[in-house]
LUMVEX-689391 format. One line per 5 residues: for each residue x, y, z of N, C-alpha, C. Coordinates in pm, 1 decimal, decimal comma. Layout:
BEGIN
X Y Z X Y Z X Y Z; ...
***
This chain:
BEGIN
9,1 875,1 983,4 104,7 772,2 946,9 235,7 841,8 906,9; 343,0 796,1 966,8 474,8 850,1 933,5 542,0 758,0 832,0; 615,8 818,1 739,2 680,5 740,7 634,7 805,5 812,7 586,7; 889,9 735,7 518,3 1014,0 788,7 462,5 1037,7 719,1 329,2; 1073,3 796,3 228,5 1098,8 741,4 95,5 1246,3 758,4 61,4
1299,2 662,1 -13,3 1437,7 668,4 -57,9 1450,6 583,7 -184,1; 1573,3 575,7 -235,1 1603,8 490,0 -349,3 1705,8 386,3 -305,7; 1690,1 262,2 -354,5 1788,7 160,0 -322,8 1910,4 177,5 -412,9; 2006,9 87,8 -402,0 2131,3 98,4 -478,6 2109,2 89,8 -629,5; 2000,1 27,6 -671,6 1969,5 15,3 -813,6 1882,3 129,3 -864,8
1850,6 224,9 -778,1 1768,9 338,0 -817,8 1619,4 312,5 -809,5; 1580,6 202,8 -746,7 1439,0 169,0 -731,9 1382,2 241,2 -609,7; 1263,9 305,4 -623,4 1206,4 374,2 -507,6 1161,4 275,2 -400,7; 1187,6 309,1 -274,9 1145,3 225,3 -163,2 1078,3 312,9 -57,9; 985,0 253,5 12,5 911,9 325,0 116,5 925,0 250,1 248,5
937,9 324,9 354,8 937,0 270,4 490,5 829,7 346,4 567,1; 740,8 272,2 632,9 635,0 332,8 712,8 657,0 297,3 859,3; 593,1 373,9 947,1 607,7 352,8 1090,7 580,1 207,8 1127,2; 627,8 168,3 1242,2 630,0 28,4 1283,5 495,4 -42,8 1269,4; 385,9 14,3 1316,6 258,6 -56,8 1310,9 194,0 -53,0 1172,4
253,7 20,1 1078,4 201,7 27,5 940,7 308,2 -6,1 837,9; 410,5 -79,5 877,8 523,8 -103,9 789,1 487,0 -179,7 662,2; 380,5 -258,1 665,2 340,9 -329,9 544,2 301,1 -234,6 432,2; 253,0 -115,5 466,4 218,6 -18,8 362,1 343,1 24,8 284,6; 455,9 35,1 351,9 580,9 65,7 282,8 620,5 -46,2 187,5
605,6 -169,3 233,6 635,2 -284,6 147,5 538,7 -289,2 29,0; 411,1 -259,5 54,2 311,0 -257,3 -52,9 347,9 -154,1 -159,1; 383,9 -33,3 -115,6 424,2 69,3 -212,3 547,2 24,5 -290,3; 646,1 -25,6 -220,6 772,1 -63,5 -284,6 755,9 -181,1 -380,7; 674,4 -279,9 -344,8 664,2 -403,0 -423,9 548,3 -404,6 -522,5
429,7 -365,0 -479,7 311,9 -375,9 -566,4 287,8 -250,0 -649,9; 312,4 -135,2 -594,2 284,1 -9,8 -665,3 408,2 41,4 -737,8; 522,4 39,7 -670,7 650,7 85,6 -726,1 635,3 223,5 -789,4; 676,4 238,1 -914,4 669,1 370,2 -978,9 554,6 376,6 -1080,1; 447,8 302,7 -1055,8 332,3 298,7 -1144,1 239,5 416,8 -1112,8
271,6 532,0 -1169,1 193,1 652,8 -1140,1 48,8 639,8 -1188,0; 25,8 563,7 -1293,4 -111,3 542,2 -1341,3 -194,9 471,7 -1234,8; -138,5 368,0 -1173,0 -209,8 294,6 -1068,3 -235,3 383,3 -946,6; -137,7 465,4 -911,7 -154,6 556,2 -798,0 -269,6 652,8 -825,0; -273,1 709,4 -944,9 -380,7 802,8 -979,8 -516,4 733,8 -978,3
-522,5 608,8 -1023,5 -648,1 533,6 -1018,1 -691,3 509,2 -873,9; -596,6 477,1 -786,3 -629,0 457,1 -645,5 -675,6 587,8 -581,3; -611,2 699,0 -614,5 -653,5 827,8 -561,0 -793,8 864,6 -609,7; -824,1 833,3 -734,1 -958,2 855,8 -788,1 -1060,3 768,4 -714,3; -1024,2 645,2 -687,2 -1111,6 553,8 -613,2 -1136,2 605,4 -472,0
-1032,6 655,7 -407,9 -1047,3 712,0 -273,3 -1145,7 828,2 -275,3; -1134,4 913,0 -375,2 -1226,3 1025,6 -385,8 -1371,1 976,2 -402,8; -1390,6 874,4 -484,8 -1525,0 818,4 -504,0 -1579,3 758,3 -374,7; -1493,5 695,0 -297,2 -1535,0 640,5 -167,8 -1574,1 753,4 -72,3; -1495,6 859,9 -71,0 -1525,2 972,9 17,2 -1655,3 1042,8 -20,2
-1686,9 1041,5 -148,4 -1811,6 1103,2 -196,1 -1928,4 1004,5 -194,8; -1904,4 885,0 -142,3 -2004,4 778,4 -132,9 -2058,1 736,0 -269,4; -1972,3 744,7 -370,7 -2006,1 694,3 -503,6 -1970,5 546,7 -515,0; -1888,9 498,4 -423,6 -1854,0 356,0 -410,5 -1872,7 315,9 -264,6; -1910,7 190,7 -241,5 -1923,2 140,9 -104,7 -1794,3 78,1 -55,5
-1723,1 12,1 -146,3 -1595,7 -49,3 -111,3 -1516,1 -73,8 -239,0; -1391,3 -114,3 -220,2 -1302,9 -137,4 -334,3 -1195,4 -236,6 -291,4; -1155,7 -322,6 -384,0 -1046,8 -417,2 -360,7 -940,5 -399,8 -467,7; -816,2 -399,2 -425,1 -702,6 -397,2 -517,2 -617,3 -519,0 -483,9; -604,2 -608,7 -578,8 -523,3 -728,5 -557,9 -394,5 -712,7 -638,0
-286,0 -696,8 -566,1 -156,2 -681,0 -629,1 -79,3 -811,7 -632,9; 47,4 -802,3 -671,4 132,7 -920,3 -679,8 155,7 -983,8 -542,8; 167,6 -899,3 -441,9 203,3 -946,5 -308,4 94,9 -919,2 -204,9; 22,3 -810,5 -222,4 -74,0 -766,8 -121,3 -214,5 -750,1 -177,9; -311,0 -753,3 -87,8 -453,1 -735,4 -117,2 -499,3 -615,8 -33,4
-548,1 -511,9 -99,1 -590,5 -388,4 -33,8 -742,8 -381,0 -36,4; -803,3 -358,4 80,0 -948,0 -344,7 93,3 -979,1 -203,7 142,6; -1065,0 -132,1 69,5 -1099,0 5,5 104,3 -1248,8 18,6 127,2; -1286,8 100,2 225,1 -1424,8 144,8 239,9 -1418,9 294,9 269,5; -1531,0 363,4 282,4 -1526,7 509,6 297,7 -1450,2 561,2 420,0
-1417,2 474,7 514,3 -1346,3 520,3 632,8 -1213,8 450,1 658,0; -1206,8 321,6 625,5 -1090,1 243,1 664,1 -1025,2 170,6 547,4; -901,1 132,6 571,1 -821,9 58,0 473,9 -760,9 -61,4 546,3; -763,9 -176,6 481,9 -696,7 -294,5 535,8 -605,4 -350,7 427,9; -483,5 -381,7 467,4 -384,1 -437,6 376,9 -347,2 -576,5 426,8
-359,7 -676,0 338,5 -330,8 -814,2 374,0 -229,0 -872,2 277,2; -153,9 -967,4 325,3 -61,0 -1041,3 241,2 -140,4 -1142,6 160,1; -116,1 -1149,9 29,3 -179,5 -1251,7 -53,9 -130,0 -1389,4 -12,7; -217,7 -1488,6 -12,1 -178,2 -1626,0 22,4 -75,5 -1681,7 -73,6; -80,7 -1641,0 -199,6 13,9 -1691,8 -298,6 157,2 -1652,6 -265,4
172,7 -1546,8 -186,8 306,8 -1500,9 -152,5 371,6 -1583,5 -42,5; 298,3 -1675,6 16,0 352,9 -1751,8 128,0 442,6 -1867,1 85,3; 444,2 -1902,9 -41,8 528,2 -2014,4 -86,4 613,5 -1969,1 -203,2; 741,6 -1985,4 -202,0 818,9 -2032,5 -87,3 839,0 -1921,2 14,8; 843,1 -1958,3 140,5 860,6 -1859,0 246,6 1005,3 -1810,4 250,8
1020,0 -1681,8 248,5 1150,2 -1620,0 271,2 1143,8 -1555,9 408,2; 1254,5 -1507,0 455,0 1255,4 -1439,9 585,4 1157,0 -1323,4 584,4; 1154,2 -1247,1 476,0 1064,8 -1133,2 466,3 919,3 -1178,4 466,2; 886,4 -1285,7 393,6 750,0 -1338,0 391,7 706,5 -1381,6 531,2; 798,0 -1443,3 606,2 764,5 -1487,5 740,8 729,4 -1367,5 827,6
806,9 -1258,3 816,4 775,8 -1137,1 892,3 638,7 -1083,9 853,2; 606,3 -1082,5 724,1 474,9 -1036,0 679,6 365,6 -1125,5 734,4; 388,5 -1257,6 726,2 286,7 -1352,8 769,4 255,8 -1336,6 917,8; 358,0 -1306,2 996,7 336,1 -1286,9 1139,2 243,4 -1168,2 1163,4; 251,3 -1066,1 1080,5 167,4 -948,9 1098,2 31,6 -967,4 1030,2
23,1 -1045,3 925,5 -95,6 -1080,5 848,8 -168,4 -962,7 784,9; -208,6 -862,1 861,7 -275,7 -747,5 801,5 -255,5 -624,3 888,7; -267,0 -509,5 824,8 -260,8 -381,9 895,1 -371,1 -293,0 840,0; -402,5 -190,0 913,9 -505,3 -98,5 868,6 -468,1 45,4 896,5; -541,5 133,7 832,1 -525,8 277,1 855,1 -653,4 345,0 806,8
-661,7 474,0 826,7 -775,4 549,1 776,8 -761,0 576,8 628,0; -873,2 599,8 561,9 -871,5 626,7 418,4 -793,6 754,4 387,4; -807,0 856,0 470,9 -735,7 981,8 449,1 -585,0 961,2 464,6; -544,3 875,8 559,0 -401,8 844,3 575,1 -345,1 781,9 447,7; -420,0 688,2 389,9 -375,2 626,1 265,1 -368,7 728,5 153,0
-466,0 815,9 147,7 -466,5 921,0 45,2 -340,2 1006,3 55,9; -305,3 1048,2 175,6 -185,5 1130,7 195,2 -58,6 1053,7 159,9; -55,0 925,9 196,6 60,7 841,6 163,6 77,2 829,0 12,2; -32,3 802,6 -58,3 -25,5 788,4 -204,3 12,1 919,6 -272,7; -41,1 1030,7 -224,7 -6,2 1161,2 -282,5 142,9 1189,9 -263,7
193,7 1161,6 -144,0 337,3 1183,6 -118,0 423,6 1089,8 -202,8; 381,5 964,4 -217,1 457,1 868,1 -299,6 459,1 912,4 -444,5; 344,1 957,7 -495,3 336,1 1005,3 -633,5 429,1 1124,3 -653,7; 430,8 1217,3 -559,7 524,7 1330,7 -567,8 669,1 1283,2 -568,1; 698,2 1182,7 -487,0 835,1 1132,3 -476,3 883,1 1066,6 -604,2
797,8 986,0 -667,6 842,7 910,2 -784,9 835,2 989,4 -916,7; 768,7 1105,9 -914,4 759,8 1184,8 -1038,1 852,9 1303,6 -1036,3
***
């Protein structure tokens, strides 16, 4: 997964991910932001999944719902985010969900944590 991190005009960290995984950038920017504690908890959860200490995991954020298993990750837009629809919500709704490998998410979170700290 390719990604790029930057700061907006207000100094808020933002993430952009490759076209077929762009929702992960929105998830980092909106639901995770600069919450290093949450990132570390997710990285710990990923490790537990890789060691088969967990079978699956769900993270429900303000905007997105993340589903993890030992191999795959699925990111979905929360239904509550659909009202009121903004242009950005409509774009998310059209895509509905994206996925990636668990290791890809691990690398993305590690890079994001490095960026925001």
